[in-house]
C-alpha positions as CSV (number, residue, x, y, z in Angstrom):
1,M,-29.3,154.5,14.9
2,A,-29.7,151.8,12.2
3,T,-26.2,152.6,10.9
4,L,-24.8,152.1,14.4
5,V,-26.4,148.7,14.7
6,N,-25.2,147.8,11.2
7,N,-21.7,148.7,12.2
8,L,-21.8,146.7,15.5
9,F,-23.5,143.6,14.2
10,G,-23.2,143.7,10.4
11,K,-25.9,144.2,7.8
12,S,-28.2,141.4,7.1
13,K,-29.2,140.6,3.5
14,E,-32.8,140.1,4.6
15,T,-34.7,143.3,4.9
16,F,-37.0,141.8,7.6
17,W,-34.3,141.8,10.2
18,Q,-33.2,145.4,9.5
19,Q,-36.9,146.5,9.9
20,A,-37.3,144.4,13.0
21,Y,-34.3,145.9,14.9
22,T,-35.2,149.4,13.7
23,D,-38.7,148.9,15.2
24,L,-37.1,147.5,18.4
25,L,-34.9,150.5,18.7
26,K,-37.9,152.9,18.2
27,F,-39.9,150.9,20.8
28,V,-37.1,151.0,23.4
29,I,-36.4,154.7,22.9
30,L,-40.1,155.5,23.2
31,L,-40.4,153.4,26.4
32,R,-37.4,155.1,28.0
33,R,-38.8,158.5,27.0
34,L,-42.2,157.7,28.6
35,V,-40.7,156.5,31.8
36,D,-37.8,158.9,32.3
37,G,-38.2,161.6,29.7
38,Y,-34.9,160.8,28.0
39,T,-32.5,158.0,27.2
40,T,-28.9,157.5,26.1
41,F,-27.5,155.1,23.5
42,A,-25.9,153.1,26.4
43,E,-29.2,152.6,28.1
44,V,-30.9,151.6,24.8
45,Y,-28.1,149.0,24.3
46,R,-28.5,147.6,27.8
47,Y,-32.3,147.4,27.4
48,I,-32.0,145.5,24.2
49,L,-29.5,143.0,25.6
50,E,-31.3,142.5,28.9
51,D,-34.9,141.9,28.0
52,H,-36.0,141.7,31.7
53,K,-35.3,145.5,31.8
54,I,-38.0,146.1,29.2
55,E,-40.5,144.0,31.1
56,S,-39.6,145.9,34.3
57,E,-40.1,149.3,32.6
58,I,-43.4,148.3,31.1
59,S,-44.6,147.2,34.6
60,T,-43.4,150.4,36.1
61,L,-45.2,152.4,33.4
62,K,-48.4,150.5,33.8
63,A,-48.4,151.1,37.6
64,S,-47.8,154.8,37.2
65,L,-50.5,155.1,34.6
66,S,-53.1,153.2,36.7
67,E,-53.1,156.1,39.3
68,S,-54.2,159.6,38.5
69,P,-51.0,161.7,38.7
70,E,-50.7,165.0,40.4
71,V,-49.6,167.6,37.9
72,V,-48.2,171.1,37.8
73,V,-50.3,173.3,35.5
74,V,-49.1,176.6,34.0
75,S,-50.6,178.9,31.3
76,A,-49.4,178.4,27.8
77,A,-47.9,181.9,27.9
78,D,-46.0,181.3,31.1
79,Y,-44.8,177.9,29.7
80,E,-43.3,179.6,26.6
81,I,-41.7,182.4,28.6
82,R,-40.4,180.6,31.7
83,V,-40.5,176.8,31.3
84,A,-40.0,175.8,27.7
85,H,-36.2,176.1,27.8
86,Q,-35.8,174.4,31.2
87,P,-34.5,170.8,31.6
88,W,-37.9,169.3,32.4
89,T,-39.4,167.2,29.7
90,N,-42.8,165.5,29.1
91,W,-45.0,168.5,29.2
92,F,-48.4,168.0,27.7
93,Q,-51.2,170.2,26.7
94,D,-54.0,170.5,29.3
95,G,-56.7,172.3,27.5
96,P,-56.2,175.0,24.9
97,D,-54.5,177.5,27.2
98,H,-52.5,175.4,29.7
99,M,-49.5,173.1,29.8
100,A,-49.1,170.4,32.5
101,H,-46.3,168.2,33.8
102,Q,-46.3,165.4,36.3
103,Y,-45.7,166.8,39.7
104,R,-42.0,167.1,40.8
105,A,-40.9,169.1,43.8
106,D,-38.0,170.7,42.0
107,L,-40.3,171.8,39.2
108,E,-42.8,173.4,41.6
């Protein structure tokens, strides 16, 4: 990712800026993964250029986290056998023997 940015904008002699944009890229990727579960390079590029998108995503994320979400819970064994290789992302451990995912009708 840092190499891509260096190729697009040139490499600065100051290490501060290289670390700053690397941290920005990490932040945007993490934000996109939390909100949608995935991201693309094109989306990361747009989010960095249009800062209002970052603010909008943070507001959306805060609103979604303020409510208790409905989740789909499966046993860890069923998760490994049936779900782990499916396209749904953002599964999290719900106790030692269960996995959970925010409710989605297509997942149910």
